[in-house]
C-alpha positions as a Markdown table, in Angstrom:
| # | Residue | x | y | z |
|---|---|---|---|---|
| 1 | Met | 166.7 | -73.5 | 27.9 |
| 2 | Asp | 168.7 | -73.7 | 30.8 |
| 3 | Thr | 167.8 | -76.9 | 33.2 |
| 4 | Arg | 167.1 | -74.8 | 36.4 |
| 5 | Asn | 164.3 | -72.2 | 34.3 |
| 6 | Leu | 162.4 | -75.7 | 33.2 |
| 7 | Leu | 162.1 | -76.8 | 37.1 |
| 8 | Ala | 161.1 | -73.5 | 37.9 |
| 9 | Gln | 158.4 | -73.3 | 35.4 |
| 10 | Arg | 157.1 | -76.9 | 36.6 |
| 11 | Ser | 157.2 | -75.6 | 40.4 |
| 12 | Arg | 154.9 | -73.0 | 38.9 |
| 13 | Ala | 152.5 | -75.0 | 36.9 |
| 14 | Gln | 148.4 | -75.1 | 38.1 |
| 15 | Arg | 147.9 | -78.6 | 39.2 |
| 16 | Pro | 144.2 | -79.2 | 38.1 |
| 17 | Ala | 141.2 | -79.4 | 40.7 |
| 18 | Ala | 139.9 | -82.9 | 41.2 |
| 19 | His | 143.1 | -84.5 | 39.3 |
| 20 | Asn | 142.6 | -88.1 | 40.9 |
| 21 | Pro | 138.9 | -88.6 | 40.5 |
| 22 | Ala | 139.5 | -91.8 | 41.5 |
| 23 | Leu | 139.9 | -90.8 | 45.0 |
| 24 | Phe | 135.9 | -89.5 | 44.9 |
| 25 | Leu | 134.8 | -92.4 | 43.5 |
| 26 | Phe | 136.3 | -95.0 | 45.8 |
| 27 | Ala | 135.4 | -92.9 | 48.6 |
| 28 | Ala | 131.8 | -92.8 | 47.3 |
| 29 | Leu | 131.6 | -96.0 | 46.6 |
| 30 | Cys | 133.1 | -96.8 | 50.6 |
| 31 | Cys | 129.9 | -94.4 | 51.7 |
| 32 | Ser | 127.6 | -96.8 | 50.1 |
| 33 | Ala | 128.7 | -99.9 | 51.2 |
| 34 | Gly | 128.5 | -98.3 | 54.5 |
| 35 | Val | 124.6 | -97.6 | 54.0 |
| 36 | Ala | 124.7 | -101.6 | 53.0 |
| 37 | Val | 126.7 | -102.8 | 56.3 |
| 38 | Thr | 124.6 | -100.6 | 58.3 |
| 39 | Tyr | 121.1 | -102.1 | 57.1 |
| 40 | Trp | 122.4 | -105.6 | 57.0 |
| 41 | Phe | 123.5 | -105.7 | 60.6 |
| 42 | Phe | 121.2 | -103.1 | 62.5 |
| 43 | Val | 118.0 | -104.2 | 60.4 |
| 44 | Arg | 118.6 | -107.6 | 59.2 |
| 45 | Thr | 119.9 | -109.2 | 62.3 |
| 46 | Thr | 118.6 | -109.9 | 65.4 |
| 47 | Thr | 121.4 | -108.2 | 67.0 |
| 48 | Gly | 121.5 | -105.1 | 65.7 |
| 49 | Gln | 117.7 | -104.9 | 65.8 |
| 50 | Leu | 117.7 | -105.2 | 69.4 |
| 51 | Ala | 120.6 | -102.8 | 69.8 |
| 52 | Asp | 118.9 | -100.1 | 67.9 |
| 53 | Glu | 115.6 | -100.8 | 69.2 |
| 54 | Ser | 116.9 | -100.9 | 72.9 |
| 55 | Ala | 118.6 | -97.4 | 72.1 |
| 56 | Phe | 115.3 | -96.2 | 70.4 |
| 57 | Gln | 113.4 | -97.3 | 73.7 |
| 58 | Glu | 116.4 | -95.8 | 76.5 |
| 59 | Ala | 115.4 | -92.2 | 74.0 |
| 60 | Glu | 112.2 | -92.8 | 74.5 |
| 61 | Leu | 112.6 | -93.2 | 78.5 |
| 62 | Ile | 115.5 | -90.4 | 78.9 |
| 63 | Ala | 113.3 | -87.7 | 76.8 |
| 64 | Ala | 110.1 | -88.1 | 78.4 |
| 65 | Gly | 108.5 | -84.9 | 79.0 |
| 66 | Asn | 111.5 | -83.0 | 77.4 |
| 67 | His | 109.9 | -83.4 | 73.6 |
| 68 | Leu | 108.9 | -79.7 | 73.4 |
| 69 | Pro | 112.2 | -78.1 | 72.0 |
| 70 | Val | 113.0 | -81.0 | 70.1 |
| 71 | Ile | 109.6 | -81.1 | 68.4 |
| 72 | Ser | 109.7 | -77.5 | 67.9 |
| 73 | Phe | 113.5 | -77.6 | 65.7 |
| 74 | Leu | 111.9 | -80.8 | 63.4 |
| 75 | Asp | 109.0 | -79.3 | 62.6 |
| 76 | Asn | 111.1 | -76.2 | 61.6 |
| 77 | Leu | 114.1 | -78.5 | 60.1 |
| 78 | Pro | 113.1 | -78.6 | 56.5 |
| 79 | Leu | 112.0 | -75.1 | 56.3 |
| 80 | Ile | 115.4 | -73.9 | 58.4 |
| 81 | Ser | 117.4 | -76.3 | 55.7 |
| 82 | Val | 115.7 | -75.7 | 52.4 |
| 83 | Phe | 116.4 | -71.6 | 53.2 |
| 84 | Ile | 119.8 | -72.1 | 54.3 |
| 85 | Ala | 120.8 | -74.1 | 50.9 |
| 86 | Gly | 118.6 | -71.7 | 49.0 |
| 87 | Ile | 119.9 | -68.6 | 50.4 |
| 88 | Val | 123.6 | -69.9 | 49.8 |
| 89 | Val | 122.7 | -71.2 | 46.2 |
| 90 | Val | 121.4 | -67.7 | 44.8 |
| 91 | Phe | 124.3 | -65.6 | 46.5 |
| 92 | Val | 126.9 | -67.6 | 45.1 |
| 93 | Ser | 125.0 | -67.8 | 41.6 |
| 94 | Ile | 124.8 | -64.0 | 42.0 |
| 95 | Leu | 128.5 | -63.5 | 42.8 |
| 96 | Arg | 130.0 | -66.1 | 40.2 |
| 97 | Gln | 127.0 | -64.7 | 37.8 |
| 98 | Arg | 127.5 | -68.5 | 36.7 |
| 99 | Leu | 124.7 | -71.3 | 36.7 |
| 100 | Ser | 126.5 | -74.5 | 36.6 |
| 101 | Pro | 127.4 | -74.8 | 40.3 |
| 102 | Ala | 124.0 | -73.9 | 41.6 |
| 103 | Val | 122.8 | -76.8 | 39.1 |
| 104 | Ile | 125.3 | -79.4 | 41.0 |
| 105 | Ala | 124.7 | -78.2 | 43.9 |
| 106 | Leu | 120.6 | -78.5 | 44.1 |
| 107 | Gly | 121.0 | -81.4 | 41.9 |
| 108 | Thr | 122.8 | -83.3 | 44.6 |
| 109 | Phe | 120.8 | -82.2 | 47.0 |
| 110 | Ala | 118.0 | -83.8 | 45.2 |
| 111 | Ala | 119.5 | -87.0 | 44.4 |
| 112 | Ala | 120.4 | -87.1 | 48.2 |
| 113 | Asn | 116.5 | -86.7 | 49.2 |
| 114 | Ile | 115.0 | -88.4 | 46.3 |
| 115 | Ser | 117.3 | -91.7 | 46.8 |
| 116 | Ser | 116.6 | -91.6 | 50.4 |
| 117 | Gln | 112.7 | -91.7 | 50.2 |
| 118 | Leu | 113.1 | -94.5 | 47.2 |
| 119 | Leu | 115.3 | -96.4 | 49.4 |
| 120 | Lys | 113.0 | -96.2 | 52.9 |
| 121 | Arg | 110.0 | -97.1 | 50.7 |
| 122 | Leu | 110.7 | -99.2 | 48.2 |
| 123 | Val | 114.3 | -100.9 | 48.3 |
| 124 | Leu | 114.8 | -101.9 | 51.8 |
| 125 | Asp | 112.2 | -103.4 | 54.1 |
| 126 | Arg | 112.4 | -104.7 | 57.8 |
| 127 | Pro | 112.3 | -108.7 | 58.5 |
| 128 | Asp | 110.8 | -109.7 | 61.9 |
| 129 | Arg | 113.2 | -111.2 | 63.6 |
| 130 | Gly | 111.6 | -111.4 | 66.9 |
| 131 | Val | 112.1 | -108.4 | 68.2 |
| 132 | Leu | 109.5 | -106.5 | 69.5 |
| 133 | Thr | 109.2 | -103.0 | 67.2 |
| 134 | Leu | 107.6 | -101.0 | 64.7 |
| 135 | Asp | 106.8 | -103.4 | 61.3 |
| 136 | Phe | 108.1 | -101.0 | 58.4 |
| 137 | Asn | 111.3 | -99.4 | 57.6 |
| 138 | Ser | 112.6 | -96.2 | 58.4 |
| 139 | Leu | 116.1 | -96.4 | 57.3 |
| 140 | Pro | 117.4 | -94.0 | 56.3 |
| 141 | Ser | 116.3 | -91.0 | 58.4 |
| 142 | Gly | 114.4 | -88.2 | 55.9 |
| 143 | His | 115.0 | -85.5 | 58.2 |
| 144 | Thr | 118.6 | -86.1 | 58.8 |
| 145 | Thr | 118.4 | -86.4 | 54.8 |
| 146 | Leu | 117.4 | -83.4 | 54.0 |
| 147 | Ala | 119.0 | -81.3 | 57.0 |
| 148 | Ala | 122.7 | -83.2 | 55.8 |
| 149 | Ser | 121.7 | -82.6 | 51.7 |
| 150 | Ala | 121.0 | -78.6 | 52.5 |
| 151 | Ala | 124.7 | -78.5 | 54.4 |
| 152 | Ala | 126.0 | -80.4 | 51.3 |
| 153 | Ala | 124.9 | -77.9 | 48.7 |
| 154 | Val | 126.6 | -75.3 | 50.8 |
| 155 | Phe | 129.9 | -76.9 | 51.5 |
| 156 | Leu | 130.0 | -77.7 | 47.5 |
| 157 | Leu | 129.4 | -74.3 | 46.9 |
| 158 | Ala | 132.2 | -73.0 | 48.8 |
| 159 | Ala | 135.8 | -71.9 | 47.8 |
| 160 | Pro | 138.7 | -74.4 | 49.2 |
| 161 | Arg | 139.9 | -72.0 | 51.7 |
| 162 | Trp | 136.0 | -71.8 | 53.1 |
| 163 | Arg | 134.7 | -75.5 | 52.7 |
| 164 | Pro | 136.7 | -76.7 | 56.0 |
| 165 | Leu | 134.8 | -74.5 | 58.0 |
| 166 | Ala | 132.1 | -75.3 | 55.9 |
| 167 | Ala | 132.8 | -79.3 | 56.8 |
| 168 | Phe | 132.9 | -78.7 | 60.3 |
| 169 | Trp | 129.8 | -76.8 | 60.8 |
| 170 | Gly | 128.0 | -78.1 | 58.0 |
| 171 | Gly | 128.9 | -81.6 | 60.0 |
| 172 | Cys | 127.7 | -80.2 | 63.2 |
| 173 | Tyr | 124.2 | -79.3 | 61.9 |
| 174 | Ala | 123.6 | -82.7 | 60.6 |
| 175 | Ile | 124.8 | -84.2 | 63.6 |
| 176 | Leu | 122.4 | -82.0 | 65.4 |
| 177 | Ala | 119.3 | -82.7 | 63.4 |
| 178 | Gly | 119.8 | -86.9 | 63.3 |
| 179 | Ala | 120.5 | -86.5 | 67.4 |
| 180 | Ala | 117.0 | -84.6 | 67.3 |
| 181 | Thr | 115.0 | -87.0 | 65.4 |
| 182 | Phe | 116.7 | -90.1 | 67.8 |
| 183 | Leu | 115.8 | -87.7 | 71.0 |
| 184 | Asn | 112.2 | -87.5 | 69.7 |
| 185 | Ser | 111.7 | -91.3 | 69.2 |
| 186 | Trp | 111.5 | -90.5 | 65.3 |
| 187 | His | 114.5 | -92.7 | 63.8 |
| 188 | Arg | 116.7 | -95.4 | 65.6 |
| 189 | Pro | 119.9 | -94.3 | 65.6 |
| 190 | Ala | 121.0 | -96.5 | 62.2 |
| 191 | Asp | 118.5 | -94.6 | 60.4 |
| 192 | Val | 120.3 | -91.5 | 61.0 |
| 193 | Val | 123.9 | -93.3 | 60.4 |
| 194 | Ala | 122.6 | -94.4 | 57.1 |
| 195 | Ser | 121.2 | -91.1 | 56.0 |
| 196 | Leu | 124.8 | -89.2 | 56.6 |
| 197 | Leu | 126.5 | -92.3 | 54.4 |
| 198 | Val | 123.7 | -91.2 | 51.5 |
| 199 | Val | 124.7 | -87.7 | 51.5 |
| 200 | Ser | 128.0 | -88.0 | 51.8 |
| 201 | Ala | 127.9 | -90.1 | 49.1 |
| 202 | Trp | 126.2 | -88.1 | 46.4 |
| 203 | Thr | 128.1 | -85.2 | 48.0 |
| 204 | Leu | 131.1 | -87.1 | 46.6 |
| 205 | Ile | 130.1 | -87.7 | 43.1 |
| 206 | Gly | 128.6 | -84.0 | 42.9 |
| 207 | Gly | 132.4 | -82.7 | 44.1 |
| 208 | Leu | 133.8 | -84.1 | 41.5 |
| 209 | Val | 131.3 | -83.1 | 38.9 |
| 210 | Met | 131.8 | -79.4 | 40.2 |
| 211 | Met | 135.4 | -79.3 | 40.8 |
| 212 | Arg | 136.0 | -80.5 | 37.0 |
| 213 | Thr | 133.4 | -78.2 | 35.6 |
| 214 | Asn | 134.3 | -75.6 | 37.5 |
| 215 | Pro | 138.1 | -75.6 | 37.8 |
| 216 | Glu | 138.6 | -72.0 | 38.0 |
| 217 | Trp | 137.3 | -71.2 | 41.4 |
| 218 | Asn | 138.4 | -74.5 | 43.0 |
| 219 | Leu | 141.8 | -73.4 | 43.4 |
| 220 | Trp | 143.7 | -73.2 | 46.4 |
| 221 | Pro | 144.6 | -68.6 | 46.6 |
| 222 | Ala | 148.2 | -68.8 | 45.1 |
| 223 | Ser | 149.6 | -67.5 | 48.9 |
| 224 | Gly | 148.2 | -71.0 | 50.3 |
| 225 | Arg | 145.8 | -69.6 | 52.6 |
| 226 | Gly | 143.6 | -72.1 | 54.4 |
| 227 | Gln | 145.7 | -75.0 | 53.7 |
| 228 | Gly | 146.9 | -75.2 | 57.4 |
| 229 | Thr | 142.8 | -74.4 | 58.6 |
| 230 | Ala | 141.9 | -77.8 | 56.3 |
| 231 | Arg | 144.5 | -79.7 | 58.0 |
| 232 | Ala | 143.5 | -78.4 | 61.6 |
| 233 | Val | 140.0 | -79.2 | 60.6 |
| 234 | Thr | 140.3 | -82.5 | 59.3 |
| 235 | Leu | 142.4 | -83.2 | 62.6 |
| 236 | Leu | 139.5 | -81.8 | 64.9 |
| 237 | Cys | 136.9 | -83.7 | 63.4 |
| 238 | Ala | 139.0 | -87.0 | 63.0 |
| 239 | Ile | 140.2 | -87.6 | 66.5 |
| 240 | Pro | 136.9 | -87.0 | 68.5 |
| 241 | Gly | 135.0 | -89.0 | 65.9 |
| 242 | Thr | 137.4 | -91.9 | 66.1 |
| 243 | Leu | 137.1 | -91.8 | 69.9 |
| 244 | Ala | 133.2 | -91.6 | 69.6 |
| 245 | Ala | 133.2 | -94.3 | 67.0 |
| 246 | Leu | 135.3 | -96.1 | 69.6 |
| 247 | Ala | 133.3 | -95.4 | 72.5 |
| 248 | Ser | 130.2 | -96.2 | 70.8 |
| 249 | Leu | 131.5 | -100.0 | 70.0 |
| 250 | Gly | 132.5 | -100.3 | 73.5 |
| 251 | Leu | 129.3 | -99.2 | 74.8 |
| 252 | Tyr | 127.2 | -101.7 | 72.5 |
| 253 | Phe | 129.6 | -104.7 | 73.5 |
| 254 | Tyr | 129.5 | -103.6 | 77.4 |
| 255 | Ala | 125.4 | -103.3 | 77.1 |
| 256 | Arg | 125.1 | -106.7 | 75.7 |
| 257 | Trp | 127.1 | -108.2 | 78.7 |
| 258 | Asp | 125.4 | -106.1 | 80.9 |
| 259 | Ala | 121.8 | -108.0 | 80.6 |
| 260 | Ala | 119.8 | -105.5 | 83.3 |
| 261 | Pro | 116.0 | -104.8 | 81.8 |
| 262 | Ile | 115.9 | -101.3 | 80.3 |
| 263 | Ala | 113.8 | -99.9 | 82.9 |
| 264 | Thr | 116.6 | -100.4 | 85.4 |
| 265 | Ala | 119.8 | -100.2 | 83.6 |
| 266 | Ala | 121.7 | -97.2 | 82.9 |
| 267 | Pro | 121.1 | -96.2 | 79.2 |
| 268 | Leu | 124.4 | -98.0 | 77.6 |
| 269 | Tyr | 122.4 | -98.6 | 74.4 |
| 270 | Phe | 121.1 | -94.8 | 74.3 |
| 271 | Trp | 124.5 | -93.2 | 74.4 |
| 272 | Ala | 126.0 | -96.1 | 71.8 |
| 273 | Gly | 123.7 | -94.8 | 69.3 |
| 274 | Leu | 124.4 | -90.7 | 70.2 |
| 275 | Ala | 127.9 | -92.0 | 70.0 |
| 276 | Leu | 127.7 | -93.5 | 66.6 |
| 277 | Ile | 125.5 | -90.6 | 65.1 |
| 278 | Ala | 128.5 | -87.8 | 66.3 |
| 279 | Gly | 131.4 | -90.1 | 65.2 |
| 280 | Val | 130.2 | -91.3 | 61.9 |
| 281 | Gly | 129.1 | -87.5 | 61.3 |
| 282 | Leu | 132.6 | -86.0 | 62.5 |
| 283 | Leu | 134.4 | -88.5 | 60.5 |
| 284 | Ile | 132.4 | -87.8 | 57.3 |
| 285 | Ser | 133.6 | -84.6 | 58.1 |
| 286 | Ala | 137.1 | -84.7 | 58.4 |
| 287 | Leu | 136.9 | -87.3 | 55.0 |
| 288 | Ala | 135.1 | -84.3 | 53.2 |
| 289 | Cys | 137.7 | -81.7 | 54.5 |
| 290 | Trp | 140.4 | -83.9 | 53.8 |
| 291 | Leu | 139.8 | -85.0 | 50.3 |
| 292 | Phe | 138.0 | -81.7 | 48.9 |
| 293 | Ser | 141.4 | -79.7 | 50.5 |
| 294 | Gln | 143.9 | -82.3 | 49.2 |
| 295 | Gln | 142.2 | -82.3 | 45.1 |
| 296 | Ala | 141.3 | -78.6 | 45.0 |
| 297 | Gly | 143.5 | -77.1 | 42.3 |
| 298 | Asp | 147.4 | -75.8 | 43.4 |
| 299 | Pro | 148.9 | -72.8 | 42.0 |
| 300 | Ala | 152.4 | -73.7 | 43.8 |
| 301 | Arg | 152.3 | -77.5 | 42.6 |
| 302 | Arg | 151.9 | -79.6 | 39.2 |
């Protein structure tokens, strides 16, 4: 056979979905390590406890008298999250006439929420480091886990061309939920960040299983539609996410240098905590968008 015909056939060969599973496992391991580092610094060290508690107290001062809209949102958040995930799961199951995608998405949702509760209630503790704070552990945040895992279920069930948008809007929803728990003084910033990382780890594992067991619909369209959107959304999340994370770090350092009392100082810890939540959430969305887009099956390449 002509060599050119062989090369043409190879170029048309389909690259399978999740062709490099090590990337998913490595990213999940990094997210798990992120949970451990967040817990160690913000809960196990005096410096971290002071920063987190200062942000918590400043949130109470800023949000005083403005809690009603936030409380209403938080009260409805579990129902909203479960409703969104449930509708999408049922719709996709009927549309694709397959049960396994729904089982994987719901399994990821359940694993994230169960592990979050086990970590908070049985595994992790909050030692006394001389910082006046609540004496029980609240990391990770259950409300944030619920919202983020609902968004993750929708993300996993989306086709590759729609996953970038699901990553962006799902990340925004999770950030909003986490920021709401912080503003309402239900959780410290580190609690929210740990929840986002827990959900991310399980989403990566669930995504690997989803792509390997359902490869036929985890393919890019033959025309390549949506791949440009994936690159654009990745940058749209990665650039402001990086800037927010750097701003959070700078604000934390500046707040430590400015030793004015919380009651009279600018709310630097508050803004640092809010920036940390937004930065981590956006960077996770960028990671999900890039990795799942890069690992989707591609009919145009091997």
